[in-house]
C-alpha positions as CSV (number, residue, x, y, z in Angstrom):
1,M,11.1,-10.9,-15.6
2,R,15.0,-11.2,-15.1
3,T,17.9,-11.0,-17.2
4,L,17.0,-11.0,-20.9
5,L,13.4,-10.9,-20.7
6,Q,13.1,-8.2,-18.1
7,R,10.3,-6.7,-19.9
8,S,13.4,-4.4,-20.2
9,R,12.7,-4.3,-16.4
10,R,16.0,-3.7,-15.8
11,A,18.7,18.5,1.3
12,F,16.7,16.0,3.9
13,F,19.8,14.6,5.6
14,A,21.6,18.2,6.5
15,L,18.4,18.9,8.4
16,V,17.8,15.7,10.3
17,G,22.0,15.9,11.2
18,S,20.9,19.2,12.8
19,A,18.0,18.4,14.2
20,A,19.9,15.1,15.7
21,L,22.7,17.1,17.2
22,A,20.2,19.1,19.1
23,L,18.3,16.3,20.2
24,A,21.1,14.3,21.2
25,G,22.1,17.7,23.5
26,A,18.5,17.8,24.9
27,V,18.1,14.6,26.0
28,A,19.0,13.6,29.6
29,L,18.9,10.2,31.5
30,P,18.4,11.0,35.5
31,G,17.4,8.2,37.9
32,T,14.1,6.5,36.8
33,A,11.0,6.2,39.3
34,Q,10.5,2.3,38.5
35,A,7.0,0.9,38.6
36,A,4.5,-0.5,36.2
37,N,4.1,0.2,32.5
38,I,1.0,2.9,32.6
39,L,0.7,3.1,29.0
40,S,-2.5,0.9,27.9
41,N,-1.9,-1.6,24.6
42,P,1.9,-1.0,24.6
43,G,2.7,-4.4,22.4
44,F,-0.5,-3.2,19.9
45,E,-0.8,-7.3,20.8
46,S,-4.8,-6.3,21.0
47,G,-4.6,-6.2,16.9
48,S,-6.1,-2.6,17.1
49,L,-4.4,0.8,17.8
50,S,-6.7,1.9,20.7
51,P,-6.3,3.7,22.5
52,W,-2.8,5.2,20.0
53,S,-4.0,7.8,17.8
54,C,-2.3,8.3,14.3
55,T,-1.7,11.3,12.1
56,G,-3.2,10.9,8.5
57,N,-4.8,7.6,9.9
58,L,-1.5,6.4,8.5
59,G,-0.7,3.7,11.5
60,S,-1.8,0.4,11.5
61,V,-1.4,-3.1,13.4
62,V,0.9,-5.7,11.3
63,S,2.1,-9.4,12.0
64,S,5.3,-8.8,11.1
65,P,8.4,-7.7,11.8
66,V,7.9,-7.7,15.4
67,Q,10.0,-7.4,18.3
68,A,8.4,-9.7,20.6
69,G,5.0,-11.3,20.8
70,S,2.8,-11.5,17.6
71,K,1.8,-7.7,16.8
72,A,3.3,-4.3,16.2
73,L,2.8,-1.0,14.7
74,A,3.5,0.5,11.6
75,G,3.3,3.8,10.8
76,A,3.4,4.9,7.1
77,A,5.4,8.3,7.1
78,S,4.9,9.9,3.7
79,S,6.4,13.1,1.9
80,S,3.9,15.1,4.1
81,D,3.2,13.6,7.4
82,N,5.6,11.9,9.8
83,A,3.2,9.5,10.9
84,Q,2.6,10.2,14.4
85,C,1.3,7.8,16.9
86,S,0.4,9.2,20.3
87,Q,-1.1,8.1,23.2
88,T,-2.1,10.5,26.6
89,V,-2.1,9.0,30.3
90,P,-2.4,10.5,33.4
91,V,0.6,11.2,35.4
92,Q,1.7,12.2,39.1
93,P,3.0,16.1,39.2
94,N,6.8,16.2,40.2
95,T,7.8,12.9,39.1
96,T,10.2,11.2,36.7
97,Y,9.4,9.0,34.7
98,S,11.4,6.5,31.8
99,L,9.8,5.9,28.6
100,S,11.5,3.4,26.4
101,G,10.6,0.9,23.2
102,W,11.7,-0.7,20.2
103,V,12.1,0.7,16.7
104,R,12.8,0.1,13.5
105,G,12.9,2.2,10.0
106,S,14.9,5.2,8.9
107,Y,14.7,8.3,11.3
108,V,12.3,7.0,14.2
109,Y,11.6,9.2,17.3
110,L,10.2,8.0,20.9
111,G,9.2,11.2,23.2
112,V,6.7,13.0,25.0
113,N,4.8,16.0,24.1
114,G,6.7,19.4,25.1
115,G,9.5,17.2,26.6
116,A,12.7,14.9,25.9
117,S,12.6,12.7,23.0
118,T,15.1,10.5,21.3
119,W,15.7,9.2,18.0
120,T,17.8,6.3,15.7
121,S,18.2,5.1,12.5
122,S,17.6,1.6,12.2
123,P,16.1,0.5,8.8
124,S,16.7,-3.6,8.4
125,A,16.4,-4.2,12.6
126,Y,14.9,-2.9,15.5
127,S,16.6,-1.3,18.5
128,R,15.9,-0.2,21.8
129,L,15.7,3.8,22.5
130,S,14.8,5.0,26.0
131,V,14.6,8.7,27.1
132,S,13.6,10.0,30.7
133,F,11.4,13.2,31.7
134,T,10.3,14.8,35.1
135,T,6.9,16.1,35.2
136,G,6.1,19.6,36.1
137,A,4.6,21.2,39.3
138,S,1.2,20.8,38.1
139,Q,1.5,18.5,35.6
140,T,-1.5,15.5,35.3
141,S,-1.3,14.1,31.9
142,A,1.3,13.5,29.3
143,T,1.5,12.8,25.6
144,I,3.8,10.1,24.6
145,Y,4.6,9.6,20.9
146,V,6.5,8.0,18.3
147,H,6.9,9.1,15.0
148,G,8.9,8.5,11.7
149,W,10.5,11.3,9.0
150,Y,9.0,12.6,6.1
151,A,9.3,10.9,3.1
152,Q,11.2,8.1,4.6
153,G,8.8,5.6,4.7
154,T,7.4,3.0,7.1
155,Y,8.3,2.5,10.3
156,Y,7.6,0.1,13.1
157,A,7.1,0.0,16.5
158,D,6.7,-2.3,19.5
159,D,6.7,-2.8,23.3
160,I,6.7,0.6,24.3
161,S,7.0,1.5,28.0
162,L,6.3,4.3,30.4
163,D,7.4,3.6,33.9
164,G,6.6,5.9,36.9
165,P,3.6,5.6,38.9
166,G,0.1,6.0,36.9
167,G,-1.4,9.6,37.8
168,G,-4.7,11.1,39.9
169,G,-4.6,7.8,42.2
170,G,-7.2,6.4,40.1
171,S,-9.4,9.5,41.1
172,D,-10.4,10.2,37.2
173,T,-13.4,8.0,36.4
174,Q,-15.8,10.3,34.6
175,A,-16.4,9.2,31.0
176,P,-16.4,12.1,28.4
177,A,-19.7,12.9,27.0
178,A,-21.2,10.9,23.5
179,P,-20.0,12.4,20.4
180,T,-22.8,14.0,18.7
181,G,-23.9,14.5,15.1
182,L,-22.2,12.0,13.7
183,T,-23.2,12.1,9.7
184,S,-21.9,10.8,6.5
185,T,-19.8,13.4,4.4
186,G,-18.7,11.1,1.5
187,K,-18.3,7.9,0.1
188,T,-16.9,5.6,-2.7
189,S,-17.5,2.3,-3.6
190,S,-14.7,1.4,-1.0
191,S,-14.7,4.0,2.0
192,V,-17.0,6.1,4.1
193,S,-15.9,9.7,5.1
194,L,-17.5,10.7,8.5
195,S,-17.3,13.6,11.0
196,W,-19.0,14.4,14.4
197,S,-19.1,17.0,17.0
198,A,-16.1,17.1,20.0
199,S,-17.2,15.6,23.0
200,S,-16.5,17.2,26.4
201,D,-14.9,16.2,29.3
202,N,-13.7,16.9,33.0
203,V,-10.5,16.3,32.4
204,G,-10.1,16.4,28.4
205,V,-10.9,14.2,25.3
206,T,-7.7,12.3,23.9
207,G,-9.3,10.2,21.0
208,Y,-11.9,8.6,19.3
209,D,-12.7,5.0,18.6
210,V,-14.8,4.5,15.4
211,Y,-17.0,1.2,15.2
212,S,-18.2,-0.7,12.0
213,G,-21.3,-2.4,13.7
214,S,-19.4,-3.9,16.7
215,N,-16.0,-4.0,15.4
216,Q,-13.5,-1.1,16.0
217,V,-12.0,0.1,13.1
218,L,-9.9,3.4,13.5
219,T,-8.7,5.6,16.6
220,V,-8.4,9.1,15.8
221,S,-7.5,12.2,17.4
222,G,-9.8,14.7,15.5
223,T,-13.5,14.6,14.8
224,S,-13.4,13.2,11.5
225,A,-12.3,9.9,9.7
226,T,-12.4,7.8,6.5
227,V,-13.0,4.2,6.8
228,S,-11.7,2.0,3.7
229,G,-11.4,-1.3,2.8
230,L,-15.1,-1.5,2.0
231,S,-17.3,-3.8,-0.3
232,P,-19.2,-2.2,-2.7
233,S,-23.2,-1.6,-2.6
234,T,-22.7,-2.8,1.1
235,S,-24.5,-0.9,4.0
236,Y,-22.5,-0.3,7.1
237,T,-23.6,1.5,10.6
238,F,-21.1,3.4,11.9
239,T,-20.4,4.7,15.3
240,V,-18.0,6.8,17.6
241,K,-17.0,7.0,21.2
242,A,-14.8,9.2,23.0
243,R,-11.7,8.4,25.4
244,D,-10.0,10.2,27.7
245,A,-6.5,10.4,29.3
246,A,-7.5,7.8,32.3
247,G,-8.8,5.2,29.6
248,N,-12.4,5.8,30.2
249,V,-14.8,5.5,27.4
250,S,-17.6,7.5,26.4
251,A,-21.3,5.9,25.3
252,A,-21.6,5.6,21.3
253,S,-22.7,8.3,19.5
254,N,-25.8,8.0,17.3
255,A,-25.5,5.2,14.7
256,V,-25.0,6.4,10.8
257,A,-26.0,3.9,8.4
258,V,-24.2,4.1,4.9
259,T,-24.4,2.2,1.8
260,T,-21.3,2.4,-0.4
261,N,-21.6,3.1,-3.8
262,A,-22.0,0.3,-6.7
263,G,-18.2,-0.8,-8.0
264,S,-17.6,0.7,-11.1
265,G,-14.0,-0.7,-11.4
266,G,-11.5,-2.5,-9.3
267,G,-13.7,-4.0,-6.4
268,S,-16.3,-4.7,-9.1
269,G,-17.0,-4.8,-12.4
270,F,-13.5,-4.0,-13.8
271,K,-12.3,-6.5,-15.7
272,Q,-9.1,-6.2,-18.1
273,A,-7.5,-9.0,-20.4
274,A,-4.5,-7.0,-21.4
275,P,-1.3,-8.6,-22.7
276,Y,1.8,-6.7,-22.5
277,L,2.9,-5.3,-25.7
278,F,6.4,-3.6,-26.3
279,E,7.8,-1.0,-29.2
280,G,11.3,-1.0,-27.9
281,W,12.1,-4.7,-28.5
282,G,11.4,-8.2,-29.9
283,D,10.0,-7.5,-33.3
284,P,6.6,-5.5,-31.8
285,P,4.3,-7.1,-34.5
286,S,1.1,-4.8,-35.6
287,P,-1.5,-4.6,-32.8
288,S,-4.3,-4.2,-35.3
289,T,-3.0,-7.6,-36.8
290,V,-3.1,-9.0,-33.3
291,M,-6.8,-7.3,-32.5
292,S,-8.0,-9.0,-35.6
293,A,-6.7,-12.4,-35.1
294,T,-7.5,-12.9,-31.4
295,G,-10.3,-10.1,-30.7
296,V,-8.4,-8.7,-27.7
297,K,-9.1,-5.3,-26.8
298,W,-6.7,-4.1,-24.2
299,F,-3.0,-3.9,-24.2
300,T,-0.3,-3.4,-21.3
301,M,2.1,-1.1,-23.1
302,A,5.3,-1.3,-21.9
303,F,7.7,0.3,-20.1
304,M,7.2,4.0,-19.2
305,L,10.5,5.3,-17.6
306,D,12.2,8.9,-16.5
307,S,14.3,10.4,-18.9
308,G,15.5,12.5,-16.9
309,G,14.3,15.2,-14.3
310,C,11.6,13.1,-13.5
311,N,9.9,13.3,-17.2
312,P,8.3,10.4,-18.5
313,A,9.2,9.0,-21.8
314,W,8.6,5.5,-23.2
315,D,11.5,3.0,-22.5
316,G,13.2,6.0,-21.2
317,N,14.2,7.7,-24.7
318,R,11.2,7.4,-26.8
319,P,9.0,10.7,-27.0
320,L,5.7,10.7,-24.9
321,T,3.9,11.6,-27.9
322,G,4.3,11.6,-31.7
323,G,6.7,8.5,-31.5
324,V,5.8,4.5,-32.5
325,D,4.5,4.0,-29.1
326,Q,1.9,6.5,-30.4
327,T,1.1,5.3,-33.4
328,A,0.7,2.0,-31.6
329,I,-1.9,3.2,-29.6
330,N,-3.4,4.8,-32.6
331,Q,-4.0,1.9,-34.3
332,I,-5.5,0.1,-30.9
333,R,-8.0,2.7,-30.5
334,S,-8.7,2.9,-33.8
335,A,-9.7,-0.7,-34.0
336,G,-12.1,-0.8,-30.8
337,G,-9.2,-1.1,-28.3
338,D,-7.4,0.5,-25.4
339,I,-4.4,0.5,-23.2
340,V,-3.0,0.7,-19.9
341,P,0.6,2.0,-19.8
342,S,3.1,0.2,-17.5
343,F,5.5,2.3,-15.2
344,G,8.5,1.1,-14.2
345,G,9.4,-3.1,-14.8
346,W,12.9,-4.5,-13.5
347,Q,15.7,-2.1,-15.0
348,G,16.0,1.3,-16.2
349,S,15.9,4.4,-14.9
350,K,12.2,4.5,-13.3
351,L,9.6,7.3,-12.2
352,G,9.0,5.8,-8.9
353,A,12.9,5.7,-7.4
354,N,14.1,9.1,-9.3
355,C,11.1,12.1,-8.6
356,S,12.2,13.6,-5.8
357,S,8.6,13.3,-3.9
358,A,5.5,11.7,-4.1
359,S,3.8,14.9,-5.9
360,A,6.5,15.2,-8.2
361,L,5.7,11.4,-9.0
362,A,2.2,12.6,-9.3
363,G,3.1,15.2,-11.9
364,A,4.9,12.8,-13.8
365,L,1.7,10.5,-14.1
366,Q,-0.4,13.2,-14.7
367,K,1.6,13.9,-17.7
368,V,1.2,10.3,-19.3
369,I,-2.7,10.6,-18.2
370,D,-3.3,13.7,-19.8
371,A,-1.2,12.8,-23.1
372,Y,-3.5,9.4,-23.7
373,S,-6.8,10.6,-22.0
374,L,-6.2,7.1,-19.8
375,K,-8.7,4.9,-18.3
376,A,-6.1,3.2,-16.2
377,I,-2.4,2.9,-15.3
378,D,-0.4,0.4,-14.1
379,M,2.7,0.9,-11.7
380,D,4.9,-2.6,-12.4
381,I,6.9,-2.4,-9.1
382,E,10.2,-4.6,-9.1
383,N,13.7,-5.0,-8.0
384,T,15.8,-3.5,-5.0
385,D,15.3,0.3,-6.5
386,E,11.4,0.2,-5.7
387,F,9.8,-3.0,-4.4
388,E,12.7,-3.6,-1.9
389,N,12.3,-0.2,-0.9
390,E,10.0,1.0,1.5
391,A,10.0,4.6,1.2
392,V,9.7,4.4,-2.6
393,Q,6.7,2.2,-2.4
394,A,4.7,4.8,-0.1
395,R,5.9,7.2,-2.7
396,I,4.4,5.2,-5.6
397,L,1.3,4.8,-3.7
398,T,0.7,8.1,-2.4
399,A,0.9,9.0,-6.1
400,L,-1.3,6.6,-7.0
401,K,-4.0,8.2,-4.8
402,T,-3.1,11.8,-5.8
403,V,-3.9,11.1,-9.3
404,K,-6.9,8.6,-8.8
405,A,-8.4,11.9,-6.6
406,N,-7.5,13.9,-9.3
407,N,-9.3,11.9,-12.5
408,P,-12.3,10.8,-11.3
409,G,-12.7,6.9,-12.8
410,L,-8.9,6.3,-13.3
411,K,-8.0,2.8,-12.4
412,T,-4.8,2.0,-10.4
413,I,-2.8,-1.0,-10.7
414,V,0.2,-2.4,-9.0
415,T,2.2,-5.4,-10.3
416,F,4.6,-7.1,-8.3
417,G,6.5,-10.5,-8.0
418,T,5.3,-13.2,-5.4
419,S,6.3,-16.6,-4.3
420,T,4.4,-19.8,-4.4
421,T,2.6,-19.5,-1.6
422,G,1.5,-15.6,-2.0
423,P,3.1,-12.3,-1.5
424,S,6.7,-12.2,0.1
425,Y,7.5,-9.7,2.8
426,Y,8.1,-6.6,0.4
427,G,5.0,-7.6,-1.3
428,N,3.0,-7.7,2.2
429,R,4.6,-4.9,2.9
430,L,2.9,-2.9,-0.4
431,I,-0.4,-4.2,0.6
432,E,-0.4,-2.9,4.3
433,Q,1.0,0.2,3.1
434,A,-1.9,0.9,0.5
435,K,-4.3,0.4,3.2
436,S,-2.5,2.7,5.7
437,L,-2.2,5.2,3.1
438,N,-5.8,4.8,1.8
439,A,-4.3,4.2,-1.7
440,D,-7.8,2.9,-3.0
441,I,-5.8,0.5,-5.4
442,D,-8.2,-1.2,-7.5
443,V,-5.9,-4.1,-8.7
444,F,-2.7,-5.8,-7.0
445,T,-1.7,-8.0,-9.8
446,I,0.9,-11.1,-8.9
447,M,3.8,-12.2,-11.7
448,P,3.5,-16.0,-10.5
449,F,6.9,-17.3,-12.3
450,D,10.7,-18.0,-11.8
451,F,10.0,-19.6,-9.3
452,G,12.5,-22.3,-10.5
453,G,12.5,-24.6,-13.0
454,G,10.1,-28.0,-13.1
455,S,7.4,-25.5,-11.4
456,D,3.8,-26.9,-11.3
457,M,3.2,-23.7,-13.4
458,Y,-0.8,-24.0,-12.7
459,G,-0.5,-25.3,-9.4
460,N,1.9,-22.6,-8.2
461,T,-0.2,-20.0,-10.2
462,V,-3.1,-20.6,-8.4
463,N,-1.8,-21.3,-5.0
464,A,0.0,-17.9,-5.6
465,A,-3.3,-15.9,-6.4
466,E,-4.7,-17.8,-3.4
467,G,-2.1,-16.7,-0.8
468,L,-2.7,-12.8,-2.5
469,K,-6.5,-13.0,-1.8
470,A,-5.8,-14.5,2.0
471,K,-3.8,-11.4,2.4
472,L,-6.1,-8.8,1.0
473,K,-9.1,-10.3,2.9
474,S,-6.7,-9.8,6.7
475,T,-5.6,-6.5,5.5
476,F,-8.7,-4.9,4.2
477,G,-11.2,-7.0,6.0
478,W,-12.6,-8.0,2.6
479,D,-14.8,-11.0,2.1
480,D,-13.3,-13.9,-0.6
481,A,-15.4,-12.0,-3.5
482,T,-14.2,-8.8,-2.6
483,A,-10.4,-9.8,-2.5
484,Y,-10.8,-11.8,-5.5
485,S,-12.3,-9.1,-7.5
486,H,-9.2,-6.7,-6.6
487,I,-6.3,-9.6,-8.1
488,G,-4.8,-9.5,-11.3
489,I,-2.3,-12.4,-12.7
490,S,0.5,-11.5,-15.1
491,G,2.3,-14.6,-16.2
492,M,4.7,-15.5,-18.6
493,N,4.6,-17.6,-22.0
494,G,6.1,-20.3,-22.6
495,L,9.6,-20.5,-21.4
496,S,10.8,-18.4,-18.4
497,D,13.9,-17.1,-17.6
498,Q,13.9,-20.0,-15.1
499,Q,13.1,-22.7,-17.8
500,E,9.5,-23.2,-16.6
501,N,7.0,-23.9,-19.0
502,T,3.8,-22.0,-19.3
503,T,2.1,-24.2,-22.4
504,P,-1.3,-22.9,-24.0
505,A,-3.3,-25.6,-21.9
506,I,-1.7,-24.5,-19.0
507,W,-2.2,-20.9,-19.5
508,T,-6.1,-21.9,-20.6
509,Q,-6.6,-23.3,-17.0
510,I,-5.2,-20.3,-15.5
511,R,-7.5,-18.5,-17.7
512,D,-10.6,-20.6,-16.6
513,W,-9.5,-20.2,-13.2
514,A,-9.1,-16.7,-13.1
515,N,-13.0,-16.7,-14.7
516,G,-14.4,-19.0,-12.2
517,H,-13.0,-16.8,-9.5
518,H,-13.7,-13.3,-11.1
519,I,-10.8,-11.5,-10.8
520,A,-10.1,-8.2,-12.2
521,R,-7.0,-8.5,-14.5
522,L,-5.1,-11.4,-16.9
523,A,-1.8,-10.7,-18.9
524,F,1.2,-11.8,-19.3
525,W,5.0,-10.8,-20.9
526,A,4.2,-10.5,-23.9
527,V,2.5,-10.3,-27.2
528,N,6.0,-10.2,-28.9
529,R,6.8,-13.6,-27.8
530,D,3.6,-15.0,-28.6
531,R,4.7,-17.1,-31.6
532,P,6.6,-20.5,-32.2
533,C,10.2,-21.4,-31.8
534,P,10.5,-25.0,-30.4
535,G,13.7,-25.1,-29.0
536,G,14.4,-21.5,-29.3
537,G,15.2,-20.9,-25.9
538,V,14.3,-17.7,-24.0
539,V,14.5,-14.8,-26.5
540,S,12.4,-11.7,-27.2
541,N,10.6,-12.3,-30.1
542,C,9.1,-16.0,-29.6
543,S,8.0,-18.3,-26.8
544,G,10.7,-20.8,-27.2
545,I,7.9,-23.7,-27.6
546,S,5.5,-25.2,-30.3
547,Q,2.5,-23.0,-30.6
548,S,0.2,-21.1,-33.0
549,N,0.7,-17.6,-33.9
550,W,-0.8,-15.1,-31.0
551,Q,-2.4,-18.5,-29.0
552,F,-1.9,-17.0,-25.7
553,T,-3.5,-13.7,-26.7
554,S,-6.3,-15.7,-27.9
555,I,-6.6,-17.3,-25.1
556,T,-6.3,-14.2,-22.7
557,A,-9.2,-12.3,-24.8
558,G,-11.4,-15.0,-23.9
559,F,-11.3,-13.7,-20.2
560,T,-14.3,-12.4,-18.9
561,G,-13.8,-12.0,-15.1
């Protein structure tokens, strides 16, 4: 929410600097042997990573931003992994090669293992890197890499070129042996973990391609992988093929059939009608009174912020426990309901932006989870400090992945703004990073309002949700039903900051569409405003329109998914 109703939404560099000086001093640019680019899939136009492999499964192919063509590489560097993506190719001994590529992001490196490298910091535009190296007297292969830097967020790379003569004169035509012992080591409702025995090769295996049916879904350098973005209660058949530096590919491994777990939440079955309630603003009503009048069971409690030092507090200044917020939560639970706290919002000192690392943020989230034995948490990611900061996006998603792993059954929700046609650039990046990090987010909730005065609030809300569905399908490979079951809508009752008017009739239409498409979550801002004041404008304790008390909450309580 924007302006008054903003949902109350209002040491590394020294290390890099010394490393940069060392690298700058080491980079030499001798004469380059010009020849065809010997890298495979240099611009990622195939739509897959192969034959590149990325550490931590943190690489993905994206359609924006690109330097040329329609695809590029995205590496979601985390606090513990620089998302290095590499490719090994055959080369000739005692030969000079020229390596170049286009990169974008904070501290992006291009180089060859055991040899020269170069780097740049170009967070908002692509810039070209180039470096040369000469192979050793008996060297027959080289591993080219590109990577970001720890905790600096997602980087992009495109059109990487290694110019020089191909190695071995085409002599290596022997494919690796097929991998053996493929087995499933674990599964959830949306992912399957696999492992296999290493393949042998006359020169050496450089990577493994993982297939689901006939579709290649991952390329990794080791002998294990986790395939995510799967549908609940669905059977998948996996195989693996080995690849060597010359591009020879083995026969497929044994096939393993795995049925994912039934969805107990998020992907299937997790349904939440949870309007926002804010105890620090807008004459907060008695939640038990609202529950009795409307039948609503869940509330989204706003907002959990940073009280300093990565310590959570309600609105950044009310105590985590023992204050008015806990009193309200106790009332809600005594009446048979429950709450999901919302972290962040439009303004204030946010934990995502101010905690120093993903692990520190996960620790702060855990304090709140432990304090209230939570079943779900919502990260409301807004404004330039979180939503438009890709490093902070990655920090939040990594922290959510951590607490979900540490709290079985916990559901994770991310909430963010949208355009009338679906996620904006940063919304798309959030979804892509969730995929790259295997964050296993249960619900992606959009806030379809503040489009501008006079908007068709029903039509634009539906169009925005359909745009989100399309993005989830293309990113995760889901079908329509699975994509819808990961969608949430969080509207604004009555007048918005942009003077848009969502009437009770329009909100009923939106609820009915949400039920008909079986989405996961329906919310609005806020119960505090769910009271009439026709002509009252945009204020904190009423909707600015004619309605009955708690009318939007009653409508929302009819959401069943």
